[in-house]
C-alpha positions as CSV (number, residue, x, y, z in Angstrom):
1,M,160.0,-32.9,16.9
2,S,162.4,-30.8,19.0
3,Q,161.9,-27.1,19.5
4,N,165.1,-26.5,17.5
5,E,163.9,-28.6,14.6
6,K,160.5,-26.8,14.7
7,Q,162.2,-23.4,14.6
8,Q,164.5,-24.5,11.7
9,M,161.5,-25.7,9.7
10,L,159.6,-22.4,10.4
11,F,162.7,-20.3,9.4
12,I,163.0,-22.2,6.1
13,Q,159.3,-21.8,5.5
14,L,159.6,-18.0,6.1
15,I,162.5,-17.7,3.7
16,S,160.7,-19.8,1.1
17,S,157.6,-17.7,1.4
18,L,159.6,-14.5,0.8
19,H,161.4,-16.2,-2.1
20,G,158.0,-17.0,-3.7
21,A,156.7,-13.6,-3.1
22,A,159.7,-11.9,-4.7
23,L,159.4,-14.1,-7.8
24,M,155.7,-13.3,-8.1
25,Q,156.4,-9.6,-7.6
26,M,158.9,-9.8,-10.5
27,G,156.4,-11.5,-12.7
28,K,158.4,-14.8,-12.7
29,M,155.6,-16.8,-11.2
30,K,151.8,-16.5,-11.5
31,N,149.9,-15.2,-8.5
32,P,147.9,-18.3,-7.4
33,Q,145.0,-16.2,-6.3
34,T,144.5,-14.4,-9.6
35,D,146.3,-16.8,-12.0
36,T,148.0,-13.8,-13.6
37,L,151.6,-12.7,-13.9
38,D,151.8,-9.4,-12.0
39,R,155.0,-7.3,-12.0
40,N,155.9,-4.8,-9.2
41,L,159.6,-4.3,-9.0
42,E,159.4,-1.8,-6.2
43,Q,157.7,-4.4,-4.0
44,A,160.2,-7.0,-5.1
45,E,163.0,-4.7,-4.1
46,L,161.4,-4.4,-0.6
47,T,161.1,-8.2,-0.3
48,I,164.8,-8.6,-1.3
49,A,165.7,-6.0,1.3
50,M,163.7,-8.1,3.9
51,L,165.7,-11.2,3.0
52,D,169.0,-9.3,3.3
53,M,167.9,-8.0,6.7
54,L,167.0,-11.4,7.9
55,K,170.3,-12.8,6.8
56,E,172.2,-10.0,8.6
57,R,170.1,-10.2,11.8
58,T,170.5,-14.0,12.0
59,K,174.3,-13.9,11.2
60,N,176.2,-16.4,13.4
61,N,172.9,-17.9,14.6
62,L,172.1,-20.3,11.7
63,S,173.1,-23.8,11.0
64,S,175.4,-24.2,7.9
65,E,172.5,-25.6,5.9
66,E,170.2,-22.7,6.9
67,E,173.0,-20.2,6.0
68,K,173.5,-21.9,2.6
69,F,169.8,-21.9,1.9
70,V,169.4,-18.2,2.7
71,T,172.4,-17.2,0.7
72,T,171.2,-19.3,-2.3
73,V,167.7,-17.8,-2.2
74,I,169.1,-14.2,-2.0
75,S,171.4,-14.8,-4.9
76,E,168.7,-16.2,-7.0
77,V,166.2,-13.4,-6.4
78,K,168.9,-10.7,-6.9
79,L,169.9,-12.2,-10.2
80,N,166.2,-12.4,-11.3
81,Y,165.7,-8.8,-10.2
82,V,168.6,-7.6,-12.3
83,D,167.2,-9.5,-15.2
84,E,163.8,-7.9,-14.8
85,K,165.2,-4.5,-14.2
86,A,167.1,-4.8,-17.5
87,K,163.8,-5.4,-19.3
88,E,162.5,-2.0,-18.3
89,P,162.4,0.7,-21.1
90,K,165.2,3.2,-20.7
């Protein structure tokens, strides 16, 4: 495996890890350690901000497939966040 392929794999794993964390923080996935649905929208917001920051900081430095993956993940977590935020009592 080349150094570039290794870095690409690690980058995808990092984004996937943040994606899973955001979904768990929104209560969309069970926490595998506790087997419970936990909801912390403030933490989810921070994770989404990290994803946005990574996309911005890696701009013009990603392959087209990496760029598409990051964009798709960010869109998905933001849509889920809006959905969860709307469930909060006014």
